[in-house]
Every structure is written in structure tokens, then in C-alpha cells.
C-alpha positions as CSV (number, residue, x, y, z in Angstrom):
1,X,40.9,-9.8,16.0
2,X,39.8,-7.1,13.8
3,X,39.5,-3.7,14.3
4,X,35.7,-3.0,13.5
5,X,35.2,-6.3,15.5
6,X,36.6,-4.5,18.9
7,X,35.1,-1.8,18.6
8,X,31.2,-3.5,18.3
9,X,32.5,-5.0,20.8
10,X,33.3,-1.8,22.7
11,X,29.7,-0.9,22.1
12,X,28.2,-3.4,22.9
13,X,30.0,-3.3,26.9
14,X,29.2,0.6,26.5
15,X,25.7,-0.5,26.4
16,X,25.9,-2.2,28.9
17,X,26.9,-0.6,30.9
18,X,25.1,2.3,30.6
19,X,21.5,0.3,31.4
20,X,23.3,-1.3,34.7
21,X,24.0,2.2,35.6
22,X,20.6,3.8,34.7
23,X,18.0,0.7,34.1
24,X,19.3,-1.6,37.9
25,X,16.4,-2.9,38.1
26,X,15.7,-3.6,34.0
27,X,11.9,-2.4,34.5
28,X,11.8,0.4,31.8
29,X,13.4,-1.0,29.1
30,X,14.4,-4.5,29.4
31,X,17.4,-4.6,27.4
32,X,19.6,-6.4,30.7
33,X,19.5,-9.5,29.4
34,X,19.9,-9.1,26.4
35,X,22.3,-6.7,26.2
36,X,24.9,-9.1,27.8
37,X,23.3,-11.9,25.5
38,X,25.0,-9.9,22.5
39,X,28.4,-9.2,24.3
40,X,28.5,-13.3,24.7
41,X,27.4,-13.6,21.4
42,X,29.9,-11.3,20.0
43,X,32.2,-12.4,21.8
44,X,32.0,-16.1,21.0
45,X,32.3,-15.5,17.6
46,X,35.3,-13.3,17.8
47,X,36.7,-16.7,19.9
48,X,35.2,-18.7,17.4
49,X,36.8,-17.0,14.4
50,X,40.2,-16.7,15.9
51,X,40.6,-19.3,18.8
52,X,44.2,-18.3,19.3
53,X,44.1,-14.8,19.6
54,X,43.9,-14.9,22.9
55,X,43.7,-17.5,25.6
56,X,41.7,-17.1,29.2
57,X,44.1,-17.4,32.1
58,X,42.8,-20.6,34.0
59,X,42.8,-18.8,37.6
60,X,40.7,-16.0,36.4
61,X,37.9,-18.8,35.1
62,X,38.7,-20.7,38.2
63,X,37.2,-17.7,40.4
64,X,34.4,-17.7,37.9
65,X,33.1,-21.3,38.5
66,X,33.2,-21.3,42.6
67,X,31.4,-17.9,42.8
68,X,29.1,-19.6,40.5
69,X,29.2,-22.7,41.4
70,X,28.4,-21.2,45.4
71,X,24.9,-19.7,44.5
72,X,23.7,-22.4,42.5
73,X,24.6,-25.2,45.3
74,X,22.7,-23.3,47.7
75,X,19.8,-22.5,45.3
76,X,19.6,-26.3,44.8
77,X,20.3,-26.8,48.8
78,X,17.7,-25.1,49.1
79,X,15.0,-26.9,46.8
80,X,16.6,-29.9,48.6
81,X,15.8,-28.7,52.4
82,X,12.5,-26.8,51.7
83,X,10.9,-25.9,48.6
84,X,8.5,-23.4,50.3
85,X,7.1,-20.0,48.1
86,X,8.6,-17.6,48.1
87,X,12.0,-17.6,46.9
88,X,13.7,-15.5,45.3
89,X,16.9,-17.7,44.4
90,X,16.7,-17.7,41.4
91,X,16.4,-13.7,40.4
92,X,19.4,-13.5,43.2
93,X,21.3,-15.8,41.0
94,X,21.2,-13.5,38.0
95,X,23.1,-10.6,39.5
96,X,25.7,-13.5,40.3
97,X,26.1,-14.8,36.8
98,X,27.3,-11.2,36.0
99,X,30.5,-11.9,37.1
100,X,31.2,-13.8,34.0
101,X,31.4,-10.3,32.0
102,X,35.2,-10.4,33.5
103,X,35.8,-12.8,30.4
104,X,34.1,-10.5,28.0
105,X,36.5,-7.1,29.5
106,X,39.8,-9.2,30.0
107,X,39.6,-10.9,26.4
108,X,39.0,-6.9,24.6
109,X,41.3,-6.0,26.9
110,X,38.7,-2.9,28.0
111,X,39.6,-1.0,31.3
112,X,36.5,0.4,31.4
113,X,37.1,2.9,35.0
114,X,37.0,5.7,31.8
115,X,33.6,4.8,30.6
116,X,32.2,3.9,34.3
117,X,33.5,7.4,34.9
118,X,31.6,8.7,32.5
119,X,28.3,7.5,32.1
120,X,28.1,7.7,36.2
121,X,28.9,11.5,35.2
122,X,26.0,11.3,33.3
123,X,24.0,10.0,36.3
124,X,25.5,13.0,38.6
125,X,23.7,15.1,36.6
126,X,20.4,13.2,36.4
127,X,20.4,13.3,40.1
128,X,21.1,17.2,40.1
129,X,18.8,17.8,37.7
130,X,15.7,16.0,39.5
131,X,16.3,17.8,43.1
132,X,16.1,21.4,41.0
133,X,13.0,20.1,39.4
134,X,11.4,18.7,42.5
135,X,12.4,21.6,44.3
136,X,11.9,23.7,41.3
137,X,7.8,22.1,41.0
138,X,7.3,20.6,44.6
139,X,3.7,19.5,42.7
140,X,4.8,16.9,40.7
141,X,6.3,15.1,43.8
142,X,4.0,12.3,43.6
143,X,4.3,11.9,39.9
144,X,8.4,12.0,40.3
145,X,8.0,9.9,43.3
146,X,5.5,7.0,41.8
147,X,8.0,6.9,38.9
148,X,10.7,6.6,40.1
149,X,9.6,3.6,42.4
150,X,7.8,1.6,39.9
151,X,11.2,1.5,38.0
152,X,13.3,1.0,40.7
153,X,15.3,3.6,39.4
154,X,15.6,6.1,41.6
155,X,13.6,7.3,45.6
156,X,12.5,10.7,46.9
157,X,11.8,11.7,50.0
158,X,12.0,13.9,52.4
159,X,13.9,12.0,55.0
160,X,13.4,13.3,58.9
161,X,16.6,11.8,60.6
162,X,15.4,13.4,64.3
163,X,11.8,16.2,64.7
164,X,14.4,18.6,63.8
165,X,17.0,17.2,61.1
166,X,15.1,17.1,58.1
167,X,16.3,16.5,54.5
168,X,16.2,15.7,51.4
169,X,17.0,12.6,49.5
170,X,17.4,11.5,45.5
171,X,18.4,8.5,45.8
172,X,18.9,6.9,42.7
173,X,19.8,2.9,42.8
174,X,23.1,3.5,41.9
175,X,24.4,6.8,43.4
176,X,26.9,4.1,45.7
177,X,29.0,3.4,42.3
178,X,29.6,7.2,42.2
179,X,32.4,6.6,44.0
180,X,34.1,5.3,40.9
181,X,33.6,8.6,39.2
182,X,35.3,10.5,42.7
183,X,37.9,8.6,42.5
184,X,38.7,9.2,38.9
185,X,38.3,12.4,38.7
186,X,39.8,13.1,41.9
187,X,42.9,11.2,40.7
188,X,42.8,12.9,36.9
189,X,43.4,16.0,38.9
190,X,45.8,15.1,40.9
191,X,48.0,14.3,38.1
192,X,47.2,16.7,35.8
193,X,50.5,19.9,34.9
194,X,47.8,21.0,33.1
195,X,45.6,24.3,34.3
196,X,42.6,23.5,32.1
197,X,42.3,19.8,32.8
198,X,42.4,20.8,35.7
199,X,39.6,23.4,36.1
200,X,37.7,20.6,33.8
201,X,38.2,17.5,36.3
202,X,37.6,19.6,39.7
203,X,34.6,20.7,38.1
204,X,33.3,16.8,37.5
205,X,34.7,16.4,40.3
206,X,32.6,18.5,42.0
207,X,30.0,17.4,40.1
208,X,29.9,13.8,40.9
209,X,30.7,14.7,44.9
210,X,27.5,17.0,45.3
211,X,25.3,14.3,43.7
212,X,26.6,11.8,45.7
213,X,25.8,14.4,48.8
214,X,21.9,14.5,47.4
215,X,21.6,10.8,47.0
216,X,20.7,11.2,50.9
217,X,22.4,7.8,52.5
218,X,24.2,8.5,55.1
219,X,27.0,6.4,53.3
220,X,26.4,8.4,50.6
221,X,26.9,11.4,52.5
222,X,29.8,10.8,54.4
223,X,32.1,8.9,51.8
224,X,31.3,11.8,49.0
225,X,33.8,14.5,51.2
226,X,36.2,11.1,52.8
227,X,36.8,9.5,49.3
228,X,39.0,12.7,47.9
229,X,40.5,13.2,51.2
230,X,41.9,10.0,51.4
231,X,43.1,10.4,47.9
232,X,44.5,13.3,48.0
233,X,46.1,11.7,50.8
234,X,47.5,8.8,48.8
235,X,48.9,10.3,45.9
236,X,49.1,13.8,46.7
237,X,53.1,15.1,47.8
238,X,51.6,18.7,49.8
239,X,49.7,16.9,52.0
240,X,50.6,19.0,54.9
241,X,48.7,21.1,52.9
242,X,45.2,19.0,52.5
243,X,45.5,18.1,55.9
244,X,45.2,21.6,56.7
245,X,42.6,22.6,54.4
246,X,40.1,19.4,55.0
247,X,41.1,20.7,59.0
248,X,39.5,24.3,58.0
249,X,36.8,23.5,56.6
250,X,35.8,20.9,59.0
251,X,36.1,23.3,62.1
252,X,34.2,26.2,59.6
253,X,31.0,23.7,58.4
254,X,31.3,21.4,62.1
255,X,29.0,23.7,64.1
256,X,26.6,23.9,61.1
257,X,25.8,20.2,60.5
258,X,26.7,19.2,64.2
259,X,22.3,18.8,64.9
260,X,22.5,16.6,61.7
261,X,25.3,14.8,62.4
262,X,24.3,13.7,66.1
263,X,20.8,12.9,64.6
264,X,22.3,11.0,62.0
265,X,24.7,8.9,64.6
266,X,21.7,8.3,66.6
267,X,20.9,5.1,67.6
268,X,17.7,6.5,68.4
269,X,17.4,7.3,65.1
270,X,14.9,5.3,62.5
271,X,17.2,3.4,59.9
272,X,20.0,3.3,62.3
273,X,17.7,1.1,65.0
274,X,16.5,-1.4,62.3
275,X,19.7,-2.2,62.0
276,X,21.3,-2.7,65.4
277,X,18.6,-5.3,66.4
278,X,19.1,-7.0,62.9
279,X,22.6,-8.1,65.0
280,X,19.8,-9.5,67.3
281,X,17.8,-11.2,64.2
282,X,21.7,-12.6,63.0
283,X,22.2,-14.3,66.2
284,X,19.0,-15.8,66.6
285,X,19.6,-17.5,63.4
286,X,23.2,-18.5,63.8
287,X,21.8,-20.0,66.9
288,X,20.8,-23.2,64.6
289,X,23.8,-25.0,64.1
290,X,22.2,-26.6,61.1
291,X,21.7,-23.3,59.9
292,X,25.0,-21.2,60.6
293,X,26.7,-24.5,58.7
294,X,24.7,-24.5,55.7
295,X,23.0,-21.4,55.7
296,X,19.3,-21.1,54.7
297,X,19.8,-21.1,51.0
298,X,20.5,-17.6,48.2
299,X,17.0,-16.0,48.6
300,X,15.7,-17.5,51.3
301,X,13.4,-16.2,53.2
302,X,13.6,-15.1,57.0
303,X,11.3,-13.9,59.6
304,X,12.1,-10.9,61.5
305,X,10.6,-11.0,65.0
306,X,11.2,-6.8,65.8
307,X,9.5,-5.9,62.4
308,X,7.1,-8.6,62.0
309,X,8.3,-9.5,58.4
310,X,9.8,-11.7,56.1
311,X,12.6,-10.8,54.0
312,X,15.2,-11.9,51.8
313,X,17.5,-9.7,51.8
314,X,19.0,-7.5,55.1
315,X,21.4,-3.5,54.7
316,X,24.1,-6.3,56.7
317,X,25.1,-7.8,53.2
318,X,27.7,-10.1,54.6
319,X,25.9,-11.3,57.7
320,X,23.8,-11.9,55.2
321,X,26.0,-13.7,52.3
322,X,26.9,-16.0,55.4
323,X,22.5,-16.4,56.2
324,X,22.2,-17.3,52.4
325,X,26.3,-19.9,52.5
326,X,26.7,-20.8,55.5
327,X,29.9,-20.4,57.6
328,X,31.8,-22.1,55.0
329,X,30.7,-21.4,51.8
330,X,29.8,-17.7,53.0
331,X,33.4,-16.6,54.0
332,X,34.6,-18.1,50.3
333,X,31.9,-15.6,49.0
334,X,33.5,-12.5,51.1
335,X,36.4,-13.8,50.6
336,X,36.5,-13.9,47.2
337,X,34.4,-10.6,47.0
338,X,37.9,-9.3,48.4
339,X,40.7,-10.8,46.6
340,X,40.8,-9.0,43.3
341,X,41.7,-5.6,45.7
342,X,44.2,-8.0,47.3
343,X,45.7,-8.7,43.7
344,X,46.6,-5.4,42.8
345,X,47.6,-4.3,46.0
346,X,50.1,-6.9,46.0
347,X,51.3,-7.2,42.5
348,X,51.0,-3.0,42.2
349,X,51.5,-1.7,45.8
350,X,48.7,0.7,46.7
351,X,49.6,4.1,45.7
352,X,50.2,3.0,42.9
353,X,46.9,1.2,42.2
354,X,44.2,3.0,40.1
355,X,41.3,5.2,40.5
356,X,39.2,1.5,40.5
357,X,41.2,-0.2,43.4
358,X,39.9,2.9,45.8
359,X,36.4,3.4,45.0
360,X,36.0,-0.6,45.4
361,X,37.8,-0.9,48.3
362,X,35.3,2.0,49.5
363,X,32.5,0.0,48.1
364,X,32.7,-3.1,49.8
365,X,33.5,-0.7,53.3
366,X,29.8,0.8,52.3
367,X,28.2,-3.0,51.6
368,X,28.4,-3.5,54.8
369,X,25.5,-1.5,55.8
370,X,23.7,-1.2,52.5
371,X,23.1,-4.3,50.0
372,X,24.6,-2.1,47.3
373,X,27.4,-4.9,46.4
374,X,25.3,-8.3,45.8
375,X,23.5,-5.8,42.8
376,X,23.8,-5.5,39.4
377,X,25.8,-3.1,39.9
378,X,28.2,-4.8,42.8
379,X,29.0,-7.5,40.2
380,X,30.1,-5.2,37.2
381,X,32.7,-3.4,39.1
382,X,33.5,-6.7,41.1
383,X,33.7,-8.1,36.9
384,X,36.4,-4.8,36.0
385,X,38.3,-5.1,38.8
386,X,39.4,-9.1,38.0
387,X,39.5,-8.3,34.5
388,X,41.3,-5.4,34.9
389,X,44.0,-7.7,37.5
390,X,44.4,-10.2,34.3
391,X,45.3,-7.6,32.3
392,X,47.2,-6.7,34.3
393,X,49.5,-9.2,34.7
394,X,49.1,-10.1,31.3
395,X,50.3,-6.8,30.5
396,X,53.0,-7.4,33.0
397,X,54.2,-10.4,31.8
398,X,53.7,-12.2,35.0
399,X,51.1,-15.2,33.9
């Protein structure tokens, strides 16, 4: 493979990742699918020009095949048992197809952690900039809100958790992915020995932590602070100093934010109440043995009695996977999502894992109550991780 081909591949990959992060709904630039096709076309040309350059591991192909065949079967199954409209199966299937991006990353031996961290840091600049701009020009709140919601890129709101607690939120759809640059730059900070580098990593880590906090969901705010603590405890040698510093911060901040924290965790808070009621909805759905075994089908709608609405996706991601695919195939999908992380831990040990694996673990936890994992951004992270698994195993001569 020539250097030019490899450089072109990197450019196409970076552009595709950039669009996935900045235009997740593909409503602004409409470039996600064209760039994905360009990446694959370039990969095929490189493969055909030099078939012996690099073979794709059979286990990677099996992983991808299962991740695609189960959703395909589910779509076909839905048409067989129902076929009613509306139906979001094909739209949902497109996200699963992004898992094939791991083949391209593996073939070109490209760990996108650094590039993805840079792109997501740019997203942090946008989040902070949008928040400051909205505060400075409140009269523009409505047009900004309209643009964000119409493009599906961001949603700005003053979110009320209780009568006394209201917080501004500039929620970008891909903001949960900020766990990646936080992990990456905090990790670099811990390993760095030069003061100039340490200052840079401190500043850019704070940038991403603040942006993730401003994104406004409880998940984002909670893990924006928990993730750095976790990283310091894993990688830092003087853990007792870290524990003392964070303990002091908690003691100082707890009295200030106790009311906000209680309001966010209250069962009566609207979002919490909806999620709790969703559990009873899933119990009702799973009580039908046919649906429990075989699922409703990917992209199928179901009725929520408490809210009196029909929806094809909820925030309880793992319950939703089982509803769509059934208990057997649903658990296989969930297992495959966890498998890359297990493989990394098995081959490298957790304390030697890279920031991408640590951030993916947090991303899996966050996705339990938010539907991020089944989006194109979620599958982009899975693709990067599974590609890294095989890149590492090949470089270590394990396969």
C-alpha cells in the first residue's frame, strides 16, 4: 500500500468522523452516507490493487456479520408478523451497518482515538461558545433553538428539575462522546513529565469537562466529574492524594449543590418518573411470551399507556434491545457490544488499557438510561474499539 493511499484514507476517515460528530442526524450537510461510501470505495481500490497487502481476520468478519444479520432478520421478521406503518426499521438498520467501518480502520491500521479526541474537543468549543452566545444574546434564543432542533444537532433549554432548581442546557446529541477526549487528555496528563505539556492537557481536559457539564443531562454532568476521578485512581501512583483532593472538593461543593442534586435524583422529577414508568411498560410487553422470545422487530413502534403515545425507541437502551430483538437475539447484541471491552481487558489487563476502552466502559453505563449506544456515534465508538482489538492482537502476534 502506497503512502499516498494511506494518507488519502486517513483524510476520508477523518472527514467521515467529523461529520458523524458534528452532523449526527445528517440533516445539515448530508455527507455522512457519501463519505462512508468514499471510505469504502477507497478501501476496495486499495484491496484490489494489492490483495496480499493485509487480510481481514475471520473473527472480525464473524463479529460484523452477526451484528448485521440479527438486525436484518429482525426487519424481515417485522414484515412477516405485521408490516404495519409507521416503521423505522430501515432507518435504524443504517446505524448497525456502520459497524463495518471497523474493517476500514483495521485495514489501514488507524487508531482514531487521538483524531476523535481533537474533533470532540472542537465540539466542546462549540458547546461553550453556544452557551456564552445564548447568555449574551437571549433575544436570539428562539432562532438558535429552532436551528438546533431542525437539524437534530443540538437542543438548548432551561431545564427545570424542580420549582427551585433550573439549569441551562446546551445539549449536543453527540455530547456523551466527550467521555473520549476527557479520558484521552487526562490519561496524557497523568503520563506527561513536561510542565508545558501538563498545562496543555490540564486546560484541554477542563475544556471538555466544562462542555460535557454544560450539555446538561444528569448523565453528562455526573460522569464529567466521575470519569477524571476514575482515571486518576487507575493510573496515578499517588492515589491517596487524588482521594484527598476529591474529598475536599465534595465537602466544599456538596452544601452548595445539595438541593440541585436531590432534585435531579428525585423520583418525582419528570424525566425520572417517565423512566420508572417505562419499566412497567416493558414488564407489560415482556409478559407476552411470543414478543419476549422473538421481539417486536427493529424499528417497530409500541404504545406507552402512561404517556398515551407510540414510540419506536426509549431511553432504556438495553430493555429496548430485548424488546426489538427478543430475549435471545437481544442478549447476543448486548454481549457483542460488551465483547470488545472484554477482549481488551483479557489481552492487555485493565490497568494497561487505553483511554478509548475506559471511556467506552463509561459510555456503556451512560447508555443504560439514554439511547446513545444505538446511534451512528455509538457504533462509531464500537467500530474503533473492535478495530483496536484486532490491531493490538496482530501487532502483538496473538493472531
